[in-house]
Backbone bond lengths (Angstrom), bond angles and torsions (degrees), N, CA, C in turn:
res aa  C-N    CA-C-N  psi(-1)  N-CA   C-N-CA  omega(-1)  CA-C   N-CA-C  phi
1 M - - - 1.455 - - 1.521 109.57 -
2 D 1.319 115.68 135.27 1.462 120.53 178.60 1.523 109.09 -77.88
3 S 1.336 116.64 116.00 1.468 120.56 -177.72 1.522 111.32 -106.20
4 S 1.340 117.43 14.26 1.458 120.10 -179.05 1.519 110.48 -68.17
5 V 1.325 115.27 154.59 1.455 121.65 179.76 1.522 108.70 -131.95
6 L 1.303 116.30 150.34 1.451 119.67 176.15 1.527 109.35 -72.52
7 V 1.315 116.15 135.16 1.467 121.57 -178.87 1.517 108.22 -122.20
8 D 1.317 115.94 128.80 1.460 121.89 174.73 1.522 108.01 -79.54
9 P 1.343 118.90 120.08 1.473 119.57 179.87 1.523 113.02 -53.43
10 A 1.322 117.28 -27.79 1.465 120.01 -179.53 1.530 111.72 -67.43
11 E 1.342 117.15 -18.96 1.457 120.46 -178.06 1.527 112.95 -89.71
12 L 1.332 117.36 -7.98 1.458 120.18 -178.76 1.525 110.42 -73.35
13 R 1.337 115.42 141.58 1.462 121.18 175.62 1.528 108.78 -116.69
14 F 1.319 115.66 148.91 1.458 120.99 -175.90 1.519 109.80 -130.76
15 G 1.344 115.54 139.43 1.452 120.83 -179.67 1.510 112.12 -134.55
16 V 1.334 115.30 156.52 1.464 121.19 179.00 1.519 109.16 -140.79
17 N 1.343 115.09 142.21 1.455 120.69 177.25 1.526 110.29 -71.83
18 L 1.308 116.49 147.61 1.464 121.41 -178.07 1.524 113.30 -76.57
19 G 1.318 118.23 -5.94 1.459 120.05 -179.44 1.513 111.17 80.44
20 R 1.336 114.82 -161.06 1.457 120.36 -178.57 1.522 109.84 -125.35
21 L 1.314 115.26 157.67 1.459 119.52 177.30 1.528 110.22 -62.46
22 G 1.327 115.87 132.31 1.451 120.38 174.98 1.510 114.97 76.43
23 T 1.322 118.79 11.91 1.462 121.39 177.66 1.518 108.44 -125.71
24 P 1.339 117.74 155.66 1.464 119.50 -179.75 1.518 111.31 -60.24
25 G 1.308 117.30 134.33 1.456 122.28 178.36 1.507 110.23 -126.89
26 P 1.309 117.87 -165.26 1.466 121.50 -177.44 1.515 115.38 -56.47
27 P 1.369 120.58 -29.22 1.459 116.89 -176.23 1.518 114.44 -62.09
28 G 1.328 119.41 -22.02 1.457 118.32 179.54 1.506 112.79 146.47
29 E 1.317 116.13 -144.17 1.446 120.69 -170.56 1.525 113.97 -91.36
30 D 1.296 118.60 -8.62 1.462 121.75 -176.49 1.525 110.56 -64.69
31 P 1.346 119.10 114.56 1.461 120.62 -177.22 1.520 113.26 -68.72
32 A 1.317 118.02 -11.46 1.466 121.00 179.40 1.517 112.42 -100.31
33 S 1.330 117.92 16.56 1.461 120.57 -179.47 1.522 110.26 -60.65
34 T 1.318 116.05 147.87 1.459 121.90 -174.21 1.526 109.90 -115.91
35 P 1.333 117.02 168.42 1.465 119.41 176.33 1.525 112.78 -58.98
36 T 1.344 117.45 -33.01 1.459 118.26 178.78 1.523 111.01 -69.67
37 D 1.333 117.34 -38.10 1.469 120.25 173.56 1.524 110.08 -58.35
38 A 1.333 115.15 -47.27 1.459 120.33 -177.57 1.518 111.72 -62.78
39 A 1.335 116.24 -41.69 1.463 119.78 -178.72 1.522 111.38 -66.43
40 R 1.323 116.77 -43.88 1.469 119.56 177.10 1.525 110.56 -60.18
41 W 1.324 115.30 -45.83 1.462 119.34 -180.00 1.532 110.54 -59.71
42 A 1.341 117.10 -46.50 1.465 121.17 -177.37 1.522 111.05 -59.83
43 E 1.326 117.22 -44.19 1.462 119.48 179.82 1.527 110.82 -66.27
44 D 1.325 117.34 -42.53 1.460 120.49 178.98 1.526 111.85 -65.72
45 A 1.337 116.99 -31.78 1.463 121.71 -178.64 1.523 112.64 -79.15
46 G 1.336 117.42 -5.20 1.451 120.57 176.46 1.515 115.82 96.47
47 F 1.332 117.73 6.04 1.461 118.94 177.53 1.525 110.07 -65.58
48 D 1.329 114.73 150.37 1.459 121.63 178.48 1.523 112.22 -92.99
49 I 1.336 116.48 -23.95 1.460 122.19 -169.85 1.524 108.85 -139.94
50 V 1.335 117.35 141.15 1.458 121.60 162.80 1.520 107.44 -114.65
51 T 1.319 115.38 144.52 1.460 120.18 -172.27 1.528 110.87 -127.33
52 T 1.326 114.99 157.79 1.460 121.50 171.04 1.520 108.77 -136.87
53 A 1.322 115.54 143.52 1.459 121.54 175.20 1.529 109.27 -89.21
54 D 1.334 116.37 -178.73 1.466 121.74 -175.18 1.521 107.84 -138.47
55 H 1.325 116.35 88.60 1.467 120.78 -178.40 1.511 110.35 -134.29
56 V 1.327 115.91 141.54 1.454 121.49 170.90 1.532 107.42 -69.29
57 G 1.340 115.07 136.22 1.453 119.20 -175.76 1.514 112.46 93.43
58 S 1.325 116.53 4.41 1.454 121.57 177.70 1.528 108.10 -132.86
59 T 1.324 116.06 -166.90 1.459 121.16 -173.42 1.532 112.49 -80.63
60 S 1.322 115.69 156.66 1.462 122.24 177.91 1.527 110.01 -71.91
61 P 1.322 118.73 125.13 1.468 119.48 -176.85 1.521 113.65 -61.54
62 F 1.322 118.04 -40.80 1.463 118.66 -175.77 1.526 112.42 -77.34
63 V 1.325 118.15 -31.29 1.456 119.33 174.24 1.528 109.60 -65.95
64 M 1.314 116.90 -42.64 1.464 121.08 178.56 1.529 110.89 -61.34
65 L 1.328 117.17 -46.49 1.458 119.99 -177.54 1.527 111.81 -69.49
66 T 1.314 116.89 -32.60 1.464 119.32 176.42 1.528 110.35 -65.54
67 A 1.332 116.42 -42.37 1.465 119.80 176.43 1.524 110.36 -59.41
68 A 1.333 116.35 -41.88 1.463 120.21 178.97 1.521 111.24 -65.47
69 A 1.325 117.03 -38.93 1.464 120.53 -178.50 1.522 111.68 -61.60
70 V 1.318 116.29 -36.24 1.465 120.81 -175.66 1.524 112.18 -66.21
71 V 1.338 117.27 -31.53 1.473 119.76 -172.41 1.529 112.48 -108.62
72 T 1.325 118.26 8.77 1.465 121.55 178.62 1.520 109.82 -129.73
73 T 1.322 115.28 165.67 1.463 119.80 178.90 1.522 112.81 -128.04
74 R 1.333 117.68 -16.07 1.468 120.27 -169.71 1.526 114.18 -120.63
75 V 1.332 118.07 -43.14 1.463 119.75 -171.53 1.522 111.30 -62.96
76 R 1.333 114.76 144.06 1.449 120.93 173.96 1.523 109.06 -75.65
77 L 1.331 116.22 153.68 1.461 123.28 -175.23 1.529 107.96 -116.57
78 R 1.336 115.93 109.87 1.472 120.00 -168.86 1.520 111.80 -120.43
79 T 1.343 117.02 127.44 1.463 120.49 166.87 1.520 107.22 -79.11
80 Y 1.345 115.41 129.49 1.474 118.29 -165.17 1.527 110.61 -143.77
81 V 1.331 118.94 75.12 1.452 128.35 -7.19 1.520 108.49 -125.86
82 L 1.350 116.35 163.75 1.447 120.93 177.05 1.527 110.30 -79.44
83 D 1.320 116.34 133.13 1.464 122.14 172.21 1.524 106.43 -78.61
84 V 1.331 117.58 109.24 1.466 119.71 -172.46 1.521 111.89 -65.21
85 G 1.339 117.64 -17.20 1.459 119.99 176.47 1.514 113.57 -67.79
86 F 1.320 117.54 -14.29 1.460 121.88 178.40 1.530 112.92 -91.71
87 W 1.343 118.39 -8.45 1.456 120.33 -163.47 1.529 113.11 -122.00
88 N 1.335 114.11 146.95 1.457 122.51 166.23 1.523 107.08 -93.72
89 V 1.312 118.06 127.86 1.458 120.64 -170.32 1.531 112.66 -64.38
90 G 1.330 117.41 -36.14 1.456 119.32 179.57 1.523 112.56 -68.39
91 L 1.325 116.42 -42.64 1.461 119.72 178.48 1.525 110.99 -70.03
92 L 1.325 117.36 -33.15 1.461 119.60 176.71 1.526 110.27 -65.25
93 A 1.327 117.40 -41.86 1.466 120.02 177.82 1.526 110.41 -58.07
94 R 1.325 116.62 -39.50 1.473 120.31 177.40 1.529 110.83 -62.41
95 D 1.333 117.59 -45.20 1.462 120.80 -178.69 1.523 111.58 -65.71
96 V 1.325 116.30 -42.88 1.464 120.33 179.65 1.524 110.59 -62.10
97 A 1.326 116.26 -47.32 1.466 119.98 -178.66 1.521 111.04 -64.04
98 T 1.331 117.25 -40.39 1.464 120.29 179.36 1.523 111.00 -62.33
99 L 1.335 116.83 -46.11 1.464 119.82 179.18 1.520 111.04 -65.97
100 D 1.315 117.56 -34.42 1.465 119.33 178.15 1.525 110.65 -64.17
101 V 1.319 116.94 -38.68 1.464 120.45 177.02 1.529 110.60 -66.64
102 L 1.329 116.65 -48.25 1.462 121.04 -177.69 1.527 112.29 -62.26
103 S 1.328 116.73 -30.95 1.467 120.65 -175.80 1.523 113.22 -95.08
104 G 1.322 117.25 -1.87 1.457 119.65 -177.33 1.517 113.15 74.35
105 G 1.341 116.89 28.65 1.464 120.60 174.47 1.516 114.51 86.89
106 R 1.337 116.73 50.21 1.464 119.22 -176.17 1.530 113.91 -121.98
107 V 1.319 118.67 13.33 1.461 121.24 -172.71 1.530 111.78 -87.18
108 E 1.338 115.78 140.39 1.466 123.71 169.30 1.519 107.01 -128.76
109 V 1.338 116.62 130.41 1.463 120.73 -174.58 1.522 110.31 -108.01
110 G 1.325 115.43 112.97 1.455 121.02 172.59 1.519 109.83 -100.17
111 L 1.320 116.87 135.39 1.457 123.17 -178.39 1.529 109.90 -122.20
112 G 1.332 115.98 150.92 1.456 120.43 176.80 1.518 110.82 -147.15
113 A 1.335 115.70 167.27 1.463 121.32 -176.87 1.520 112.82 -86.45
114 G 1.337 118.18 -7.03 1.459 120.90 -178.51 1.521 111.60 81.85
115 H 1.331 115.89 149.44 1.464 118.94 179.89 1.523 112.70 -147.50
116 K 1.348 117.67 15.80 1.456 120.57 -178.15 1.536 109.67 -125.36
117 P 1.323 117.25 91.93 1.471 119.77 -176.99 1.525 113.45 -61.26
118 L 1.337 118.40 -32.22 1.464 119.68 -178.83 1.514 111.86 -66.19
119 E 1.330 118.43 -28.52 1.463 120.44 177.42 1.522 110.65 -68.29
120 H 1.320 117.02 -39.84 1.464 120.56 176.71 1.525 110.33 -63.69
121 E 1.328 115.06 -43.71 1.462 119.70 179.48 1.528 110.94 -61.13
122 A 1.321 116.70 -37.88 1.467 120.96 -176.71 1.514 112.81 -63.07
123 V 1.332 117.47 -28.94 1.467 120.51 -178.60 1.529 111.95 -111.80
124 G 1.332 116.59 13.81 1.456 120.91 174.15 1.510 115.58 72.01
125 L 1.335 116.38 28.76 1.458 120.08 179.05 1.526 110.00 -110.44
126 P 1.341 117.48 145.89 1.463 119.79 -178.93 1.523 111.81 -68.95
127 Y 1.319 115.33 151.11 1.456 122.08 174.44 1.521 106.50 -120.62
128 S 1.317 115.68 98.96 1.456 121.58 -172.06 1.525 111.43 -75.26
129 P 1.325 117.57 161.83 1.460 120.26 173.64 1.534 111.13 -57.15
130 F 1.327 115.79 156.34 1.460 121.37 -172.08 1.532 112.79 -53.63
131 A 1.323 117.47 -48.50 1.468 120.01 -177.18 1.523 111.42 -59.65
132 E 1.340 116.61 -39.79 1.456 119.82 179.19 1.530 111.23 -67.48
133 R 1.338 116.22 -38.08 1.457 118.71 179.50 1.524 111.18 -65.32
134 V 1.313 117.57 -39.84 1.469 120.52 -179.92 1.521 110.36 -67.90
135 D 1.335 117.35 -43.29 1.468 119.63 177.23 1.526 110.38 -62.30
136 G 1.335 116.46 -39.51 1.458 120.15 177.88 1.519 112.11 -65.67
137 L 1.326 116.60 -35.02 1.464 120.91 177.91 1.518 110.85 -62.91
138 R 1.318 116.77 -42.39 1.471 120.80 178.77 1.531 110.45 -60.84
139 A 1.327 116.00 -49.11 1.462 119.99 -178.79 1.528 111.48 -64.59
140 F 1.324 116.08 -39.69 1.462 120.74 -179.84 1.521 110.66 -63.23
141 A 1.327 117.39 -46.12 1.468 120.86 -178.78 1.525 111.08 -61.91
142 R 1.315 116.42 -41.91 1.464 119.96 179.37 1.530 111.28 -63.99
143 E 1.336 115.90 -42.54 1.460 118.90 -178.71 1.525 110.87 -70.09
144 L 1.324 117.99 -36.72 1.459 119.92 176.52 1.527 110.49 -63.58
145 R 1.322 117.16 -41.20 1.457 120.82 176.80 1.527 110.72 -59.59
146 R 1.333 116.52 -44.47 1.458 120.40 -178.98 1.519 110.96 -62.15
147 R 1.323 116.96 -44.35 1.457 120.42 -177.06 1.526 111.54 -68.25
148 L 1.332 117.65 -42.25 1.463 119.81 -179.27 1.526 111.89 -67.67
149 D 1.336 116.88 -28.19 1.463 120.56 178.81 1.524 113.16 -86.63
150 D 1.318 116.97 -6.34 1.462 121.53 -178.76 1.531 109.37 -70.23
151 P 1.335 118.42 119.31 1.477 119.97 -179.35 1.523 112.97 -63.82
152 G 1.326 117.02 -14.56 1.457 119.69 179.20 1.513 114.21 -88.50
153 L 1.332 118.42 -1.15 1.462 120.82 -179.92 1.525 110.31 -67.33
154 V 1.325 116.75 130.96 1.468 122.41 179.15 1.535 108.44 -126.28
155 P 1.355 116.87 122.51 1.468 126.04 -5.49 1.518 110.56 -73.02
156 G 1.310 116.02 153.79 1.443 120.28 176.46 1.516 110.59 -88.21
157 P 1.316 119.18 143.14 1.466 120.76 178.73 1.522 111.58 -64.33
158 V 1.314 115.74 155.74 1.463 121.50 177.75 1.520 110.62 -73.27
159 Q 1.325 116.97 -42.56 1.463 120.70 -178.38 1.528 110.12 -69.09
160 D 1.321 115.85 142.62 1.463 119.75 176.09 1.519 110.77 -59.11
161 Q 1.330 116.16 -37.33 1.462 120.58 175.85 1.526 108.18 -146.13
162 V 1.316 115.39 107.77 1.461 120.47 177.98 1.530 108.77 -63.71
163 P 1.326 118.87 126.72 1.465 119.79 179.43 1.531 111.84 -62.00
164 I 1.325 115.47 129.99 1.466 122.54 174.37 1.520 107.45 -124.01
165 F 1.318 116.70 134.12 1.459 119.81 177.37 1.517 109.11 -146.47
166 V 1.320 115.77 168.51 1.465 122.15 179.83 1.517 109.50 -116.42
167 G 1.323 115.42 136.48 1.458 121.63 171.97 1.513 109.35 -101.13
168 A 1.327 116.42 128.76 1.463 120.39 -177.28 1.525 109.08 -163.58
169 M 1.342 115.41 170.27 1.464 120.68 171.45 1.514 111.36 -141.46
170 S 1.329 116.60 -19.12 1.460 119.68 176.83 1.520 109.78 -69.80
171 R 1.316 116.61 157.64 1.469 120.25 178.75 1.525 111.04 -59.38
172 R 1.326 116.51 -46.49 1.467 119.15 -176.92 1.524 111.32 -69.35
173 G 1.330 116.55 -37.83 1.456 119.01 177.43 1.516 112.13 -64.10
174 L 1.330 116.30 -39.23 1.461 119.53 -179.90 1.525 112.02 -72.87
175 E 1.330 118.02 -24.06 1.465 119.85 172.16 1.528 109.82 -61.50
176 V 1.332 115.59 -41.84 1.460 119.41 177.00 1.527 110.12 -67.65
177 A 1.325 116.16 -44.00 1.475 119.85 179.45 1.516 111.33 -57.34
178 A 1.332 117.09 -37.72 1.460 121.11 -179.64 1.522 111.84 -65.66
179 E 1.335 117.08 -26.00 1.464 120.99 -178.03 1.529 112.93 -87.10
180 V 1.334 117.26 -29.15 1.458 120.86 -161.68 1.523 114.32 -81.14
181 G 1.324 117.65 -45.85 1.456 118.98 -175.17 1.506 111.32 -150.97
182 D 1.318 115.46 -178.87 1.454 119.78 -178.65 1.519 112.62 -85.12
183 L 1.341 118.02 -4.67 1.454 122.46 174.63 1.515 108.64 -114.50
184 V 1.323 116.65 133.69 1.461 122.88 175.66 1.522 107.06 -116.99
185 A 1.325 116.86 119.41 1.460 121.49 -177.38 1.521 109.18 -94.58
186 L 1.328 115.90 114.32 1.458 121.92 177.86 1.522 108.19 -83.22
187 A 1.331 115.99 109.93 1.460 120.28 -172.79 1.527 112.18 -75.35
188 G 1.319 117.23 -29.10 1.461 120.61 178.94 1.508 114.02 91.11
189 G 1.335 117.89 -37.44 1.458 120.75 -178.83 1.515 112.06 -77.62
190 M 1.345 115.68 135.57 1.464 121.40 177.89 1.522 109.08 -130.51
191 Q 1.324 115.90 138.03 1.460 120.85 178.37 1.530 110.09 -58.47
192 L 1.328 116.22 128.96 1.458 120.57 178.01 1.526 109.03 -74.64
193 P 1.341 117.63 121.27 1.467 119.82 -178.05 1.524 112.55 -55.97
194 G 1.332 115.09 133.35 1.458 120.44 176.96 1.505 115.01 81.91
195 A 1.328 118.04 -4.90 1.463 121.60 -178.58 1.525 110.14 -97.03
196 P 1.340 118.12 163.40 1.470 120.74 177.85 1.525 111.02 -58.88
197 P 1.347 117.81 150.27 1.466 120.60 178.24 1.522 111.62 -53.47
198 G 1.336 115.05 138.15 1.449 120.18 -179.03 1.513 113.80 91.72
199 T 1.353 117.78 -1.58 1.462 121.29 175.84 1.523 107.74 -89.04
200 L 1.314 116.37 108.75 1.461 120.48 -169.68 1.523 112.08 -110.59
201 T 1.319 114.83 146.23 1.451 122.00 164.81 1.526 107.04 -114.72
202 V 1.334 117.05 -177.53 1.465 120.73 -176.44 1.519 109.38 -113.04
203 A 1.318 116.40 135.08 1.464 121.74 -177.24 1.522 111.03 -63.93
204 S 1.314 115.61 139.83 1.456 122.01 176.53 1.524 110.29 -81.95
205 A 1.316 116.24 173.61 1.465 120.64 176.36 1.522 110.50 -61.49
206 A 1.332 117.38 -43.23 1.469 120.48 -178.82 1.522 111.01 -64.88
207 Q 1.322 117.23 -41.71 1.468 119.57 177.48 1.524 110.97 -63.97
208 T 1.322 117.03 -37.34 1.464 120.23 177.24 1.516 110.96 -65.86
209 D 1.335 117.96 -39.57 1.466 120.90 174.71 1.526 110.52 -52.04
210 A 1.348 115.19 -48.23 1.466 120.08 -176.90 1.524 111.65 -66.34
211 R 1.324 116.97 -41.41 1.459 120.28 -178.31 1.529 111.30 -67.16
212 V 1.331 117.26 -43.88 1.463 120.76 179.48 1.525 110.27 -63.44
213 A 1.329 116.94 -42.52 1.467 120.42 178.47 1.527 110.91 -60.48
214 A 1.338 116.91 -40.20 1.462 120.37 -179.71 1.518 111.61 -64.80
215 V 1.343 117.01 -40.19 1.469 120.26 178.00 1.525 109.87 -63.77
216 R 1.316 116.97 -44.97 1.463 120.13 -179.76 1.523 111.15 -61.14
217 E 1.328 116.89 -42.30 1.465 120.57 179.21 1.526 111.07 -65.48
218 A 1.339 116.68 -41.41 1.465 120.24 -178.92 1.521 111.33 -63.56
219 R 1.325 116.87 -41.59 1.463 119.32 -179.84 1.531 110.99 -70.37
220 A 1.320 116.65 -39.10 1.462 119.33 178.08 1.524 110.63 -62.85
221 A 1.335 116.85 -39.23 1.461 120.76 -179.73 1.525 111.93 -65.07
222 R 1.326 116.72 -27.47 1.463 120.97 179.20 1.530 112.49 -93.25
223 G 1.313 116.73 2.90 1.456 120.38 -178.98 1.512 113.68 71.75
224 L 1.344 116.78 23.40 1.459 121.58 -179.56 1.527 110.38 -92.31
225 P 1.327 117.89 153.62 1.461 119.75 176.79 1.517 110.46 -66.77
226 P 1.330 117.97 161.52 1.462 120.19 178.97 1.526 111.38 -57.23
227 A 1.322 115.28 143.51 1.456 120.03 179.82 1.518 110.57 -79.73
228 G 1.327 116.02 151.78 1.450 121.39 164.46 1.519 107.78 -90.96
229 F 1.313 117.15 146.84 1.462 120.54 -177.72 1.521 111.20 -115.68
230 D 1.326 114.34 141.80 1.452 123.94 172.89 1.527 106.88 -117.48
231 A 1.339 116.89 150.64 1.462 120.56 175.23 1.513 110.04 -138.09
232 L 1.340 114.74 144.62 1.457 121.45 178.45 1.521 109.21 -97.68
233 L 1.315 116.14 111.06 1.459 122.24 175.72 1.522 108.30 -77.98
234 Q 1.323 116.16 113.36 1.456 119.82 -179.13 1.524 112.05 -68.64
235 Q 1.329 116.53 -29.15 1.455 120.60 177.89 1.521 108.99 -155.41
236 V 1.330 116.02 142.83 1.463 122.42 174.95 1.534 106.92 -125.63
237 V 1.326 116.12 122.74 1.467 122.35 -178.58 1.519 107.67 -130.61
238 V 1.318 117.76 127.92 1.464 120.23 -174.01 1.531 112.70 -119.47
239 D 1.339 116.20 21.85 1.467 118.44 178.18 1.528 112.80 -143.34
240 R 1.346 116.66 22.06 1.466 120.65 179.97 1.517 109.57 -143.82
241 E 1.319 116.35 156.02 1.456 121.57 176.93 1.535 109.45 -70.45
242 P 1.339 116.82 143.75 1.467 118.76 -178.71 1.529 113.04 -61.42
243 E 1.330 117.69 -34.80 1.466 120.39 179.64 1.526 111.13 -62.55
244 E 1.336 116.35 -36.96 1.471 120.73 179.36 1.523 110.74 -66.78
245 V 1.326 116.58 -44.32 1.459 120.01 -179.32 1.531 110.52 -67.58
246 A 1.331 116.89 -41.73 1.465 120.40 178.70 1.524 111.18 -62.18
247 A 1.322 117.16 -38.43 1.462 120.86 177.86 1.527 111.09 -63.94
248 T 1.317 116.80 -35.96 1.464 120.90 176.74 1.517 110.79 -65.29
249 W 1.331 116.27 -40.79 1.463 119.71 175.84 1.518 110.60 -57.86
250 E 1.327 116.75 -48.02 1.463 120.77 -178.22 1.527 110.84 -61.83
251 A 1.326 116.75 -39.59 1.460 120.65 -177.68 1.521 112.73 -68.26
252 T 1.320 117.19 -26.87 1.464 120.81 -176.35 1.524 113.79 -102.34
253 D 1.320 117.96 -9.07 1.467 121.44 -178.61 1.529 108.42 -141.52
254 G 1.308 116.05 109.09 1.457 120.77 -176.71 1.514 114.74 -65.79
255 A 1.337 117.49 -12.35 1.468 120.48 179.73 1.523 112.33 -85.95
256 I 1.334 117.96 -6.53 1.462 121.91 -173.11 1.519 110.44 -115.29
257 R 1.342 115.79 136.50 1.464 121.59 173.43 1.520 108.70 -108.50
258 A 1.309 116.42 132.15 1.461 120.75 -177.38 1.522 111.71 -57.09
259 A 1.323 117.48 -39.57 1.464 120.88 -177.85 1.521 111.91 -62.62
260 D 1.340 117.00 -26.22 1.462 120.40 -178.80 1.527 112.52 -81.77
261 V 1.334 117.28 -27.54 1.457 119.08 -171.06 1.522 114.35 -107.75
262 V 1.340 117.79 -8.37 1.466 118.88 -174.42 1.521 111.77 -59.99
263 D 1.332 117.38 -33.68 1.466 120.10 176.79 1.527 111.82 -117.57
264 S 1.320 116.11 19.93 1.465 120.75 176.47 1.517 109.89 -66.96
265 P 1.331 118.26 146.87 1.470 119.87 176.86 1.518 113.30 -67.48
266 F 1.342 117.65 -7.13 1.453 120.03 -174.02 1.530 113.26 -101.83
267 L 1.317 116.60 3.69 1.455 123.10 171.20 1.518 107.48 -131.27
268 L 1.330 117.15 125.55 1.459 121.11 176.31 1.520 107.99 -119.27
269 A 1.321 115.84 112.68 1.460 120.89 179.26 1.517 108.90 -140.59
270 A 1.323 115.44 138.96 1.465 121.00 -179.75 1.528 107.82 -160.76
271 P 1.353 117.02 159.67 1.465 119.78 -179.03 1.529 114.14 -70.03
272 S 1.331 117.59 -17.09 1.462 120.09 -179.16 1.515 110.10 -146.36
273 V 1.325 115.42 161.52 1.466 120.60 178.02 1.522 110.13 -61.47
274 E 1.326 117.08 -41.33 1.466 120.81 -177.84 1.525 111.27 -63.34
275 E 1.338 116.40 -41.00 1.470 119.08 178.34 1.525 111.33 -68.82
276 A 1.320 116.26 -36.57 1.463 119.66 176.73 1.527 110.87 -63.66
277 A 1.336 116.88 -40.98 1.464 120.96 179.39 1.523 110.71 -64.01
278 A 1.327 116.75 -43.23 1.463 120.20 179.24 1.522 110.85 -63.09
279 E 1.335 116.37 -39.90 1.469 119.97 179.23 1.524 111.08 -67.30
280 L 1.330 117.17 -39.99 1.463 119.13 179.84 1.520 110.82 -65.24
281 L 1.324 118.06 -36.52 1.453 120.63 177.43 1.520 110.50 -66.30
282 R 1.333 117.54 -40.55 1.472 120.08 176.64 1.528 110.57 -59.68
283 R 1.311 116.19 -42.34 1.465 119.49 179.74 1.526 111.46 -67.46
284 S 1.314 116.18 -37.94 1.464 119.24 177.00 1.522 110.31 -58.71
285 E 1.313 116.50 -41.15 1.462 120.73 -178.92 1.526 111.75 -74.38
286 R 1.319 117.40 -35.24 1.466 120.13 179.96 1.523 111.67 -66.38
287 W 1.341 117.05 -43.78 1.459 120.38 -173.30 1.528 114.04 -110.96
288 G 1.306 118.09 -1.24 1.457 119.66 -178.58 1.510 113.13 71.32
289 I 1.323 116.54 24.46 1.465 120.97 -179.95 1.524 109.19 -81.89
290 T 1.311 116.40 121.54 1.471 120.46 -179.91 1.526 112.53 -118.30
291 S 1.327 116.89 1.33 1.459 121.98 177.79 1.523 107.70 -131.78
292 W 1.347 116.26 120.15 1.466 122.08 -178.16 1.523 108.75 -122.12
293 C 1.332 116.18 123.52 1.459 121.04 178.06 1.522 110.05 -121.75
294 T 1.336 115.79 160.97 1.453 120.06 178.83 1.516 110.47 -148.68
295 H 1.341 114.45 170.57 1.456 121.10 177.34 1.532 110.08 -77.91
296 A 1.332 115.49 162.42 1.464 120.49 -175.46 1.530 113.89 -54.47
297 P 1.350 119.91 -44.09 1.473 118.17 -177.34 1.526 114.31 -61.30
298 S 1.334 117.78 -22.98 1.469 121.04 179.55 1.524 112.07 -98.38
299 G 1.330 117.32 8.18 1.453 120.08 -176.17 1.516 113.87 -60.74
300 R 1.333 117.07 -44.98 1.464 119.43 -178.55 1.521 111.54 -62.62
301 A 1.329 116.62 -42.19 1.469 119.80 -179.04 1.525 110.83 -65.14
302 L 1.338 117.97 -43.05 1.459 119.83 179.75 1.529 110.92 -67.02
303 A 1.323 117.73 -34.54 1.463 120.25 176.66 1.527 110.72 -61.40
304 Q 1.330 117.56 -38.76 1.464 121.06 177.82 1.530 110.98 -65.31
305 V 1.328 116.37 -42.42 1.457 121.18 178.80 1.535 110.30 -63.01
306 A 1.330 116.28 -45.40 1.471 120.49 179.62 1.522 111.19 -59.94
307 K 1.323 116.55 -39.73 1.468 120.58 -178.99 1.521 110.44 -62.26
308 V 1.339 117.74 -41.77 1.464 121.67 178.86 1.531 110.52 -64.40
309 L 1.326 116.92 -44.52 1.458 120.27 -179.01 1.513 111.66 -65.10
310 R 1.304 117.91 -38.41 1.460 120.52 179.94 1.522 111.18 -70.99
311 A 1.321 116.47 -31.22 1.471 119.27 175.01 1.517 110.61 -64.95
312 C 1.324 116.91 -34.80 1.463 120.64 177.18 1.519 111.84 -66.15
313 A 1.346 115.57 -29.38 1.458 119.67 -176.94 1.524 112.30 -82.26
314 D 1.326 117.00 -17.69 1.473 120.01 -177.35 1.526 111.75 -72.73
């Protein structure tokens, strides 16, 4: 059955990661670019969202987003996503509410179960078996929702209800995502069967079909409205054939097969910006994805694609 839906290009939202301190980010080639440079650039380029990841050995997500909040007025500030194994739910509620106040109500909280055991080991935190992490993610999201909605929370967030969502790709993770919020973030990464934990491949189009269908069925069974979907574009290329880019992925990562990712929603490659925009719209309609984010190195390419799509909507 064809489950595609018509999508108005004007309704699509686009996000970009702020990059890392001291590394090239969206502003350009300057190796000393900062999160504030990246945030200013993202807002000027028309992005709707700036995002930060949550990894040991990288930058603090809330410090990065606070820096972005200070120099912007419009873009949403999204954790994408927090590994709940690193966080105390009460202290996280305090940080989220504080940033929401400082930013004038622009925070979106993405949560995940984590997938890098060595990062937990590096900071002396346990890395539980997968089933326990997913169950813990469900409980954590519910408790964070309760605390943020508590009228006694000081400081209280500006938004009546701070958006909370889960990023996942596993069946069990997406079951939680279907329960937690009205946005479901398709992470794209899937554990490679038989490989050590944290060894990921990228979901194919067919696997994404199955995952999206499962989320829709789960929400319908609970009497919930249809979910909105977000997807993380691992790379955006607007001057090469998709088969060429997919072959490069396969050559550099033994867990990935080019045939699986050439039309995956998590790789966008086309010979021109216009063709990339048309392909992204087709994918939006196929999977109901209305929020597309990418990593800092692909920020310029995604900004070009967004500009073409918005011109179509005018």
